[in-house]
N, CA, C and O atoms as CSV, one atom per row, in Angstrom:
chain,resi,resn,atom,element,x,y,z
A,1,MET,N,N,-9.381,8.107,-0.100
A,1,MET,CA,C,-9.368,6.994,0.820
A,1,MET,C,C,-9.958,7.421,2.151
A,1,MET,O,O,-9.783,8.562,2.579
A,2,LEU,N,N,-10.634,6.534,2.785
A,2,LEU,CA,C,-11.226,6.826,4.078
A,2,LEU,C,C,-10.253,6.458,5.193
A,2,LEU,O,O,-10.527,5.579,6.010
A,3,TYR,N,N,-9.119,7.143,5.212
A,3,TYR,CA,C,-8.091,6.810,6.193
A,3,TYR,C,C,-7.294,8.059,6.497
A,3,TYR,O,O,-6.860,8.763,5.585
A,4,GLU,N,N,-7.100,8.338,7.773
A,4,GLU,CA,C,-6.250,9.455,8.176
A,4,GLU,C,C,-4.954,8.876,8.706
A,4,GLU,O,O,-4.919,8.262,9.773
A,5,ALA,N,N,-3.906,9.078,7.957
A,5,ALA,CA,C,-2.615,8.503,8.325
A,5,ALA,C,C,-1.857,9.429,9.258
A,5,ALA,O,O,-1.860,10.649,9.095
A,6,SER,N,N,-1.213,8.824,10.233
A,6,SER,CA,C,-0.319,9.594,11.090
A,6,SER,C,C,1.021,9.704,10.388
A,6,SER,O,O,1.243,9.058,9.364
A,7,GLY,N,N,1.898,10.502,10.921
A,7,GLY,CA,C,3.228,10.639,10.328
A,7,GLY,C,C,4.044,9.363,10.409
A,7,GLY,O,O,5.051,9.220,9.715
A,8,ARG,N,N,3.618,8.443,11.247
A,8,ARG,CA,C,4.351,7.183,11.412
A,8,ARG,C,C,3.751,6.024,10.613
A,8,ARG,O,O,4.282,4.914,10.636
A,9,THR,N,N,2.657,6.279,9.915
A,9,THR,CA,C,2.013,5.220,9.147
A,9,THR,C,C,2.864,4.842,7.949
A,9,THR,O,O,3.331,5.704,7.204
A,10,LYS,N,N,3.058,3.558,7.775
A,10,LYS,CA,C,3.827,3.051,6.640
A,10,LYS,C,C,2.892,2.300,5.703
A,10,LYS,O,O,1.836,1.816,6.110
A,11,VAL,N,N,3.296,2.213,4.457
A,11,VAL,CA,C,2.526,1.471,3.458
A,11,VAL,C,C,3.422,0.366,2.918
A,11,VAL,O,O,4.534,0.621,2.454
A,12,TYR,N,N,2.930,-0.848,2.983
A,12,TYR,CA,C,3.669,-2.000,2.473
A,12,TYR,C,C,2.871,-2.614,1.326
A,12,TYR,O,O,1.716,-3.002,1.500
A,13,LEU,N,N,3.491,-2.696,0.163
A,13,LEU,CA,C,2.848,-3.302,-0.999
A,13,LEU,C,C,3.365,-4.721,-1.180
A,13,LEU,O,O,4.573,-4.959,-1.179
A,14,ALA,N,N,2.446,-5.655,-1.333
A,14,ALA,CA,C,2.825,-7.022,-1.665
A,14,ALA,C,C,3.149,-7.035,-3.150
A,14,ALA,O,O,2.259,-6.876,-3.986
A,15,VAL,N,N,4.410,-7.223,-3.475
A,15,VAL,CA,C,4.841,-7.212,-4.868
A,15,VAL,C,C,4.361,-8.506,-5.523
A,15,VAL,O,O,4.439,-9.582,-4.930
A,16,GLY,N,N,3.872,-8.386,-6.732
A,16,GLY,CA,C,3.325,-9.548,-7.431
A,16,GLY,C,C,1.817,-9.581,-7.299
A,16,GLY,O,O,1.208,-8.673,-6.733
A,17,ALA,N,N,1.230,-10.625,-7.821
A,17,ALA,CA,C,-0.226,-10.746,-7.854
A,17,ALA,C,C,-0.751,-11.494,-6.632
A,17,ALA,O,O,-0.121,-12.422,-6.123
A,18,VAL,N,N,-1.920,-11.062,-6.180
A,18,VAL,CA,C,-2.598,-11.703,-5.056
A,18,VAL,C,C,-4.008,-12.071,-5.519
A,18,VAL,O,O,-4.636,-11.333,-6.278
A,19,ASP,N,N,-4.484,-13.195,-5.063
A,19,ASP,CA,C,-5.838,-13.647,-5.381
A,19,ASP,C,C,-6.847,-12.688,-4.756
A,19,ASP,O,O,-6.945,-12.613,-3.531
A,20,MET,N,N,-7.592,-11.960,-5.571
A,20,MET,CA,C,-8.525,-10.960,-5.066
A,20,MET,C,C,-9.801,-11.557,-4.494
A,20,MET,O,O,-10.681,-10.818,-4.053
A,21,ARG,N,N,-9.917,-12.877,-4.492
A,21,ARG,CA,C,-11.040,-13.493,-3.779
A,21,ARG,C,C,-10.806,-13.435,-2.280
A,21,ARG,O,O,-11.735,-13.616,-1.493
A,22,LYS,N,N,-9.552,-13.181,-1.881
A,22,LYS,CA,C,-9.243,-13.058,-0.457
A,22,LYS,C,C,-9.898,-11.790,0.097
A,22,LYS,O,O,-9.883,-10.730,-0.528
A,23,ALA,N,N,-10.458,-11.936,1.266
A,23,ALA,CA,C,-11.062,-10.795,1.963
A,23,ALA,C,C,-10.209,-10.505,3.199
A,23,ALA,O,O,-9.017,-10.811,3.214
A,24,ILE,N,N,-10.798,-9.929,4.212
A,24,ILE,CA,C,-10.053,-9.507,5.402
A,24,ILE,C,C,-9.288,-10.660,6.044
A,24,ILE,O,O,-8.098,-10.521,6.327
A,25,ASN,N,N,-9.934,-11.776,6.275
A,25,ASN,CA,C,-9.264,-12.891,6.946
A,25,ASN,C,C,-8.079,-13.407,6.141
A,25,ASN,O,O,-6.989,-13.580,6.687
A,26,GLY,N,N,-8.278,-13.651,4.860
A,26,GLY,CA,C,-7.210,-14.177,4.020
A,26,GLY,C,C,-6.054,-13.210,3.862
A,26,GLY,O,O,-4.892,-13.613,3.900
A,27,LEU,N,N,-6.369,-11.925,3.685
A,27,LEU,CA,C,-5.312,-10.929,3.517
A,27,LEU,C,C,-4.555,-10.695,4.819
A,27,LEU,O,O,-3.337,-10.516,4.797
A,28,SER,N,N,-5.253,-10.693,5.955
A,28,SER,CA,C,-4.553,-10.493,7.233
A,28,SER,C,C,-3.643,-11.679,7.538
A,28,SER,O,O,-2.567,-11.498,8.106
A,29,MET,N,N,-4.058,-12.884,7.172
A,29,MET,CA,C,-3.186,-14.051,7.348
A,29,MET,C,C,-1.988,-13.969,6.407
A,29,MET,O,O,-0.889,-14.386,6.772
A,30,LEU,N,N,-2.184,-13.441,5.208
A,30,LEU,CA,C,-1.083,-13.236,4.265
A,30,LEU,C,C,-0.078,-12.226,4.818
A,30,LEU,O,O,1.132,-12.426,4.711
A,31,VAL,N,N,-0.581,-11.142,5.407
A,31,VAL,CA,C,0.292,-10.122,6.008
A,31,VAL,C,C,1.140,-10.742,7.106
A,31,VAL,O,O,2.354,-10.543,7.148
A,32,GLN,N,N,0.503,-11.489,7.991
A,32,GLN,CA,C,1.221,-12.061,9.133
A,32,GLN,C,C,2.109,-13.230,8.734
A,32,GLN,O,O,3.252,-13.316,9.184
A,33,GLY,N,N,1.607,-14.125,7.902
A,33,GLY,CA,C,2.351,-15.329,7.574
A,33,GLY,C,C,3.408,-15.130,6.505
A,33,GLY,O,O,4.598,-15.306,6.766
A,34,THR,N,N,2.989,-14.771,5.326
A,34,THR,CA,C,3.898,-14.678,4.184
A,34,THR,C,C,4.763,-13.422,4.220
A,34,THR,O,O,5.970,-13.486,3.989
A,35,LEU,N,N,4.137,-12.276,4.512
A,35,LEU,CA,C,4.886,-11.019,4.511
A,35,LEU,C,C,5.627,-10.761,5.816
A,35,LEU,O,O,6.526,-9.920,5.854
A,36,ALA,N,N,5.272,-11.460,6.880
A,36,ALA,CA,C,5.909,-11.371,8.196
A,36,ALA,C,C,5.793,-9.987,8.824
A,36,ALA,O,O,6.765,-9.458,9.364
A,37,PHE,N,N,4.590,-9.399,8.750
A,37,PHE,CA,C,4.305,-8.125,9.397
A,37,PHE,C,C,3.152,-8.304,10.361
A,37,PHE,O,O,2.412,-9.285,10.287
A,38,ASP,N,N,3.004,-7.349,11.267
A,38,ASP,CA,C,1.908,-7.362,12.228
A,38,ASP,C,C,0.692,-6.685,11.598
A,38,ASP,O,O,0.717,-5.472,11.390
A,39,PRO,N,N,-0.366,-7.427,11.289
A,39,PRO,CA,C,-1.532,-6.812,10.655
A,39,PRO,C,C,-2.273,-5.836,11.576
A,39,PRO,O,O,-3.093,-5.050,11.101
A,40,PHE,N,N,-1.998,-5.875,12.879
A,40,PHE,CA,C,-2.652,-4.981,13.844
A,40,PHE,C,C,-1.854,-3.698,14.086
A,40,PHE,O,O,-2.194,-2.926,14.982
A,41,SER,N,N,-0.818,-3.463,13.316
A,41,SER,CA,C,0.088,-2.332,13.529
A,41,SER,C,C,-0.512,-0.976,13.172
A,41,SER,O,O,-0.012,0.055,13.622
A,42,GLY,N,N,-1.575,-0.961,12.372
A,42,GLY,CA,C,-2.130,0.296,11.896
A,42,GLY,C,C,-1.517,0.742,10.581
A,42,GLY,O,O,-1.942,1.743,10.005
A,43,HIS,N,N,-0.518,0.005,10.101
A,43,HIS,CA,C,0.076,0.314,8.802
A,43,HIS,C,C,-0.848,-0.188,7.698
A,43,HIS,O,O,-1.727,-1.016,7.938
A,44,LEU,N,N,-0.641,0.319,6.497
A,44,LEU,CA,C,-1.459,-0.054,5.345
A,44,LEU,C,C,-0.757,-1.143,4.551
A,44,LEU,O,O,0.454,-1.080,4.338
A,45,PHE,N,N,-1.511,-2.136,4.115
A,45,PHE,CA,C,-0.969,-3.246,3.337
A,45,PHE,C,C,-1.724,-3.314,2.016
A,45,PHE,O,O,-2.933,-3.546,1.994
A,46,GLY,N,N,-1.005,-3.112,0.916
A,46,GLY,CA,C,-1.626,-3.051,-0.400
A,46,GLY,C,C,-1.392,-4.314,-1.211
A,46,GLY,O,O,-0.333,-4.938,-1.140
A,47,PHE,N,N,-2.416,-4.673,-1.987
A,47,PHE,CA,C,-2.388,-5.880,-2.811
A,47,PHE,C,C,-2.990,-5.564,-4.174
A,47,PHE,O,O,-3.857,-4.699,-4.296
A,48,CYS,N,N,-2.524,-6.270,-5.193
A,48,CYS,CA,C,-3.023,-6.059,-6.544
A,48,CYS,C,C,-3.225,-7.416,-7.215
A,48,CYS,O,O,-2.527,-8.380,-6.904
A,49,ASN,N,N,-4.187,-7.483,-8.138
A,49,ASN,CA,C,-4.426,-8.734,-8.856
A,49,ASN,C,C,-3.490,-8.871,-10.054
A,49,ASN,O,O,-2.753,-7.939,-10.378
A,50,ARG,N,N,-3.517,-10.010,-10.698
A,50,ARG,CA,C,-2.632,-10.312,-11.822
A,50,ARG,C,C,-2.852,-9.367,-13.004
A,50,ARG,O,O,-1.888,-8.962,-13.653
A,51,ARG,N,N,-4.094,-9.015,-13.289
A,51,ARG,CA,C,-4.390,-8.125,-14.421
A,51,ARG,C,C,-4.155,-6.652,-14.094
A,51,ARG,O,O,-4.277,-5.799,-14.973
A,52,ARG,N,N,-3.821,-6.346,-12.840
A,52,ARG,CA,C,-3.538,-4.976,-12.385
A,52,ARG,C,C,-4.766,-4.069,-12.488
A,52,ARG,O,O,-4.637,-2.860,-12.686
A,53,SER,N,N,-5.943,-4.653,-12.355
A,53,SER,CA,C,-7.177,-3.866,-12.442
A,53,SER,C,C,-7.829,-3.645,-11.082
A,53,SER,O,O,-8.748,-2.834,-10.962
A,54,ILE,N,N,-7.362,-4.360,-10.050
A,54,ILE,CA,C,-7.941,-4.248,-8.705
A,54,ILE,C,C,-6.826,-4.043,-7.687
A,54,ILE,O,O,-5.808,-4.736,-7.705
A,55,VAL,N,N,-7.040,-3.083,-6.808
A,55,VAL,CA,C,-6.151,-2.866,-5.666
A,55,VAL,C,C,-6.984,-2.962,-4.394
A,55,VAL,O,O,-8.079,-2.405,-4.310
A,56,LYS,N,N,-6.454,-3.672,-3.413
A,56,LYS,CA,C,-7.071,-3.725,-2.083
A,56,LYS,C,C,-6.051,-3.233,-1.075
A,56,LYS,O,O,-4.860,-3.522,-1.189
A,57,VAL,N,N,-6.527,-2.483,-0.084
A,57,VAL,CA,C,-5.681,-1.995,1.005
A,57,VAL,C,C,-6.314,-2.417,2.321
A,57,VAL,O,O,-7.470,-2.098,2.598
A,58,LEU,N,N,-5.553,-3.130,3.118
A,58,LEU,CA,C,-6.004,-3.631,4.413
A,58,LEU,C,C,-5.311,-2.862,5.522
A,58,LEU,O,O,-4.110,-2.606,5.441
A,59,TYR,N,N,-6.057,-2.487,6.563
A,59,TYR,CA,C,-5.444,-1.870,7.736
A,59,TYR,C,C,-6.325,-2.076,8.963
A,59,TYR,O,O,-7.534,-2.283,8.858
A,60,TRP,N,N,-5.690,-2.013,10.116
A,60,TRP,CA,C,-6.367,-2.127,11.409
A,60,TRP,C,C,-6.684,-0.726,11.904
A,60,TRP,O,O,-5.803,0.132,11.944
A,61,ASP,N,N,-7.932,-0.487,12.281
A,61,ASP,CA,C,-8.357,0.824,12.770
A,61,ASP,C,C,-8.972,0.683,14.159
A,61,ASP,O,O,-10.172,0.439,14.278
A,62,ARG,N,N,-8.184,0.829,15.187
A,62,ARG,CA,C,-8.567,0.806,16.604
A,62,ARG,C,C,-9.247,-0.462,17.083
A,62,ARG,O,O,-8.767,-1.093,18.024
A,63,ASN,N,N,-10.355,-0.854,16.461
A,63,ASN,CA,C,-11.100,-1.999,16.982
A,63,ASN,C,C,-11.589,-2.947,15.882
A,63,ASN,O,O,-12.483,-3.762,16.108
A,64,GLY,N,N,-11.003,-2.835,14.709
A,64,GLY,CA,C,-11.394,-3.742,13.629
A,64,GLY,C,C,-10.615,-3.475,12.361
A,64,GLY,O,O,-10.008,-2.418,12.190
A,65,PHE,N,N,-10.645,-4.456,11.478
A,65,PHE,CA,C,-9.971,-4.314,10.201
A,65,PHE,C,C,-10.832,-3.521,9.224
A,65,PHE,O,O,-12.060,-3.583,9.264
A,66,CYS,N,N,-10.175,-2.790,8.362
A,66,CYS,CA,C,-10.830,-2.094,7.256
A,66,CYS,C,C,-10.213,-2.617,5.967
A,66,CYS,O,O,-9.011,-2.872,5.896
A,67,LEU,N,N,-11.042,-2.772,4.964
A,67,LEU,CA,C,-10.573,-3.218,3.657
A,67,LEU,C,C,-11.119,-2.272,2.611
A,67,LEU,O,O,-12.331,-2.159,2.422
A,68,TRP,N,N,-10.209,-1.594,1.937
A,68,TRP,CA,C,-10.555,-0.628,0.895
A,68,TRP,C,C,-10.211,-1.259,-0.444
A,68,TRP,O,O,-9.178,-1.915,-0.576
A,69,GLN,N,N,-11.079,-1.064,-1.446
A,69,GLN,CA,C,-10.847,-1.662,-2.760
A,69,GLN,C,C,-11.166,-0.666,-3.855
A,69,GLN,O,O,-12.114,0.112,-3.743
A,70,LYS,N,N,-10.366,-0.692,-4.920
A,70,LYS,CA,C,-10.666,0.077,-6.124
A,70,LYS,C,C,-10.498,-0.847,-7.316
A,70,LYS,O,O,-9.481,-1.528,-7.453
A,71,ARG,N,N,-11.517,-0.862,-8.185
A,71,ARG,CA,C,-11.476,-1.656,-9.408
A,71,ARG,C,C,-11.563,-0.720,-10.598
A,71,ARG,O,O,-12.476,0.100,-10.694
A,72,LEU,N,N,-10.610,-0.849,-11.497
A,72,LEU,CA,C,-10.602,-0.036,-12.709
A,72,LEU,C,C,-11.407,-0.740,-13.797
A,72,LEU,O,O,-11.348,-1.962,-13.933
A,73,GLU,N,N,-12.151,0.032,-14.558
A,73,GLU,CA,C,-12.974,-0.544,-15.613
A,73,GLU,C,C,-12.228,-0.654,-16.944
A,73,GLU,O,O,-12.485,-1.580,-17.713
A,74,ARG,N,N,-11.301,0.284,-17.231
A,74,ARG,CA,C,-10.624,0.255,-18.526
A,74,ARG,C,C,-9.101,0.325,-18.428
A,74,ARG,O,O,-8.421,-0.166,-19.328
A,75,GLU,N,N,-8.565,0.889,-17.420
A,75,GLU,CA,C,-7.123,1.098,-17.286
A,75,GLU,C,C,-6.504,0.002,-16.419
A,75,GLU,O,O,-7.188,-0.930,-15.995
A,76,VAL,N,N,-5.215,0.126,-16.164
A,76,VAL,CA,C,-4.526,-0.763,-15.227
A,76,VAL,C,C,-3.703,0.084,-14.259
A,76,VAL,O,O,-3.283,1.194,-14.585
A,77,PHE,N,N,-3.486,-0.455,-13.079
A,77,PHE,CA,C,-2.625,0.204,-12.106
A,77,PHE,C,C,-1.176,-0.016,-12.494
A,77,PHE,O,O,-0.826,-1.066,-13.033
A,78,ARG,N,N,-0.350,0.947,-12.229
A,78,ARG,CA,C,1.087,0.814,-12.480
A,78,ARG,C,C,1.739,0.266,-11.203
A,78,ARG,O,O,2.489,0.955,-10.512
A,79,TRP,N,N,1.425,-0.981,-10.928
A,79,TRP,CA,C,1.903,-1.635,-9.701
A,79,TRP,C,C,3.403,-1.844,-9.800
A,79,TRP,O,O,3.887,-2.403,-10.785
A,80,PRO,N,N,4.145,-1.404,-8.796
A,80,PRO,CA,C,5.604,-1.511,-8.870
A,80,PRO,C,C,6.082,-2.962,-8.871
A,80,PRO,O,O,5.456,-3.852,-8.295
A,81,GLU,N,N,7.193,-3.157,-9.527
A,81,GLU,CA,C,7.828,-4.468,-9.541
A,81,GLU,C,C,9.145,-4.365,-8.785
A,81,GLU,O,O,9.798,-3.322,-8.787
A,82,SER,N,N,9.519,-5.450,-8.147
A,82,SER,CA,C,10.739,-5.465,-7.353
A,82,SER,C,C,11.190,-6.902,-7.169
A,82,SER,O,O,10.404,-7.840,-7.310
A,83,THR,N,N,12.450,-7.059,-6.857
A,83,THR,CA,C,12.943,-8.393,-6.527
A,83,THR,C,C,12.553,-8.761,-5.098
A,83,THR,O,O,12.593,-9.933,-4.721
A,84,GLU,N,N,12.178,-7.770,-4.313
A,84,GLU,CA,C,11.742,-8.007,-2.932
A,84,GLU,C,C,10.289,-8.476,-2.925
A,84,GLU,O,O,9.551,-8.243,-3.882
A,85,GLN,N,N,9.886,-9.130,-1.855
A,85,GLN,CA,C,8.514,-9.604,-1.710
A,85,GLN,C,C,7.583,-8.469,-1.286
A,85,GLN,O,O,6.392,-8.479,-1.595
A,86,VAL,N,N,8.148,-7.487,-0.572
A,86,VAL,CA,C,7.376,-6.358,-0.059
A,86,VAL,C,C,8.116,-5.079,-0.406
A,86,VAL,O,O,9.342,-5.016,-0.317
A,87,LEU,N,N,7.365,-4.061,-0.802
A,87,LEU,CA,C,7.931,-2.762,-1.125
A,87,LEU,C,C,7.293,-1.724,-0.212
A,87,LEU,O,O,6.067,-1.643,-0.129
A,88,GLU,N,N,8.107,-0.931,0.471
A,88,GLU,CA,C,7.582,0.111,1.351
A,88,GLU,C,C,7.525,1.428,0.592
A,88,GLU,O,O,8.511,1.853,-0.011
A,89,ILE,N,N,6.358,2.071,0.629
A,89,ILE,CA,C,6.179,3.394,0.036
A,89,ILE,C,C,5.497,4.275,1.070
A,89,ILE,O,O,5.113,3.790,2.134
A,90,GLY,N,N,5.341,5.552,0.779
A,90,GLY,CA,C,4.655,6.463,1.677
A,90,GLY,C,C,3.160,6.525,1.391
A,90,GLY,O,O,2.693,6.052,0.355
A,91,VAL,N,N,2.426,7.107,2.313
A,91,VAL,CA,C,0.976,7.253,2.142
A,91,VAL,C,C,0.683,8.112,0.911
A,91,VAL,O,O,-0.251,7.823,0.162
A,92,ARG,N,N,1.465,9.153,0.703
A,92,ARG,CA,C,1.279,10.024,-0.456
A,92,ARG,C,C,1.483,9.234,-1.755
A,92,ARG,O,O,0.731,9.403,-2.715
A,93,GLU,N,N,2.507,8.371,-1.777
A,93,GLU,CA,C,2.774,7.565,-2.961
A,93,GLU,C,C,1.650,6.573,-3.228
A,93,GLU,O,O,1.353,6.267,-4.383
A,94,LEU,N,N,1.017,6.063,-2.158
A,94,LEU,CA,C,-0.135,5.177,-2.341
A,94,LEU,C,C,-1.260,5.923,-3.048
A,94,LEU,O,O,-1.914,5.370,-3.932
A,95,GLY,N,N,-1.483,7.163,-2.665
A,95,GLY,CA,C,-2.489,7.979,-3.342
A,95,GLY,C,C,-2.174,8.156,-4.812
A,95,GLY,O,O,-3.062,8.089,-5.662
A,96,TRP,N,N,-0.900,8.384,-5.107
A,96,TRP,CA,C,-0.486,8.520,-6.511
A,96,TRP,C,C,-0.743,7.219,-7.264
A,96,TRP,O,O,-1.242,7.237,-8.389
A,97,LEU,N,N,-0.406,6.099,-6.649
A,97,LEU,CA,C,-0.585,4.802,-7.278
A,97,LEU,C,C,-2.054,4.556,-7.618
A,97,LEU,O,O,-2.381,4.096,-8.712
A,98,VAL,N,N,-2.929,4.867,-6.671
A,98,VAL,CA,C,-4.362,4.673,-6.873
A,98,VAL,C,C,-4.890,5.602,-7.972
A,98,VAL,O,O,-5.852,5.263,-8.660
A,99,GLU,N,N,-4.267,6.765,-8.137
A,99,GLU,CA,C,-4.674,7.707,-9.183
A,99,GLU,C,C,-4.102,7.352,-10.556
A,99,GLU,O,O,-4.439,7.996,-11.549
A,100,GLY,N,N,-3.246,6.342,-10.620
A,100,GLY,CA,C,-2.730,5.889,-11.903
A,100,GLY,C,C,-1.304,6.290,-12.207
A,100,GLY,O,O,-0.821,6.047,-13.313
A,101,LEU,N,N,-0.613,6.901,-11.250
A,101,LEU,CA,C,0.771,7.304,-11.480
A,101,LEU,C,C,1.727,6.164,-11.133
A,101,LEU,O,O,1.410,5.282,-10.335
A,102,ASP,N,N,2.884,6.207,-11.743
A,102,ASP,CA,C,3.940,5.240,-11.458
A,102,ASP,C,C,4.780,5.804,-10.314
A,102,ASP,O,O,5.472,6.806,-10.497
A,103,VAL,N,N,4.731,5.179,-9.141
A,103,VAL,CA,C,5.412,5.721,-7.966
A,103,VAL,C,C,6.923,5.716,-8.119
A,103,VAL,O,O,7.605,6.459,-7.413
A,104,LYS,N,N,7.462,4.914,-9.005
A,104,LYS,CA,C,8.909,4.898,-9.237
A,104,LYS,C,C,9.346,6.072,-10.109
A,104,LYS,O,O,10.504,6.486,-10.055
A,105,GLU,N,N,8.431,6.607,-10.910
A,105,GLU,CA,C,8.753,7.699,-11.834
A,105,GLU,C,C,8.513,9.079,-11.236
A,105,GLU,O,O,9.217,10.029,-11.579
A,106,VAL,N,N,7.530,9.202,-10.347
A,106,VAL,CA,C,7.174,10.498,-9.770
A,106,VAL,C,C,8.174,10.842,-8.684
A,106,VAL,O,O,8.354,10.090,-7.726
A,107,LYS,N,N,8.816,11.976,-8.841
A,107,LYS,CA,C,9.806,12.400,-7.853
A,107,LYS,C,C,9.574,13.869,-7.522
A,107,LYS,O,O,9.415,14.699,-8.417
A,108,GLY,N,N,9.557,14.175,-6.256
A,108,GLY,CA,C,9.438,15.554,-5.807
A,108,GLY,C,C,10.798,16.120,-5.449
A,108,GLY,O,O,11.829,15.505,-5.721
A,109,HIS,N,N,10.796,17.280,-4.846
A,109,HIS,CA,C,12.047,17.881,-4.389
A,109,HIS,C,C,12.644,17.016,-3.285
A,109,HIS,O,O,11.917,16.397,-2.508
A,110,ARG,N,N,13.949,16.980,-3.224
A,110,ARG,CA,C,14.587,16.188,-2.168
A,110,ARG,C,C,14.401,16.885,-0.823
A,110,ARG,O,O,14.265,18.107,-0.758
A,111,THR,N,N,14.395,16.107,0.229
A,111,THR,CA,C,14.212,16.625,1.583
A,111,THR,C,C,15.511,17.212,2.093
A,111,THR,O,O,16.564,16.581,2.000
A,112,LEU,N,N,15.437,18.426,2.635
A,112,LEU,CA,C,16.605,19.071,3.235
A,112,LEU,C,C,16.468,19.006,4.746
A,112,LEU,O,O,15.360,19.052,5.280
A,113,SER,N,N,17.580,18.899,5.419
A,113,SER,CA,C,17.570,18.819,6.867
A,113,SER,C,C,18.650,19.745,7.421
A,113,SER,O,O,19.828,19.600,7.094
A,114,TYR,N,N,18.245,20.695,8.258
A,114,TYR,CA,C,19.171,21.652,8.853
A,114,TYR,C,C,19.170,21.510,10.372
A,114,TYR,O,O,18.197,21.035,10.957
A,115,ARG,N,N,20.269,21.927,11.006
A,115,ARG,CA,C,20.355,21.876,12.462
A,115,ARG,C,C,20.214,23.261,13.091
A,115,ARG,O,O,19.751,23.376,14.226
A,116,THR,N,N,20.608,24.313,12.370
A,116,THR,CA,C,20.489,25.675,12.897
A,116,THR,C,C,19.990,26.606,11.803
A,116,THR,O,O,20.065,26.291,10.616
A,117,VAL,N,N,19.478,27.763,12.224
A,117,VAL,CA,C,18.977,28.753,11.278
A,117,VAL,C,C,20.124,29.593,10.731
A,117,VAL,O,O,20.110,29.976,9.561
A,118,VAL,N,N,21.098,29.877,11.555
A,118,VAL,CA,C,22.217,30.744,11.150
A,118,VAL,C,C,23.385,29.927,10.679
A,118,VAL,O,O,24.415,30.485,10.300
């Protein structure tokens, strides 16, 4: 992906199918209206079509919107399902999703948090 995420960048996936005829204007209005997020936040907003063969990612980059798209020729994306309208994942998980992994199944080591060395 042509995007350098900061540690504060979040990824929001629109659960369910989205009309892939939508481009920047339509998707940014969907982010603001239906999903109730700020499309200018710098966060990534992911969308998938009904057949799970196309993923689009919309984000604001300093002075304009960027729209990234990947279309699969033979496979399908393992787009997560949820009862929620929006699912938050990490930037790393978005990379896994685009590579064909199921983000709900892939699990790494749990995060440990310490206050002192001794």
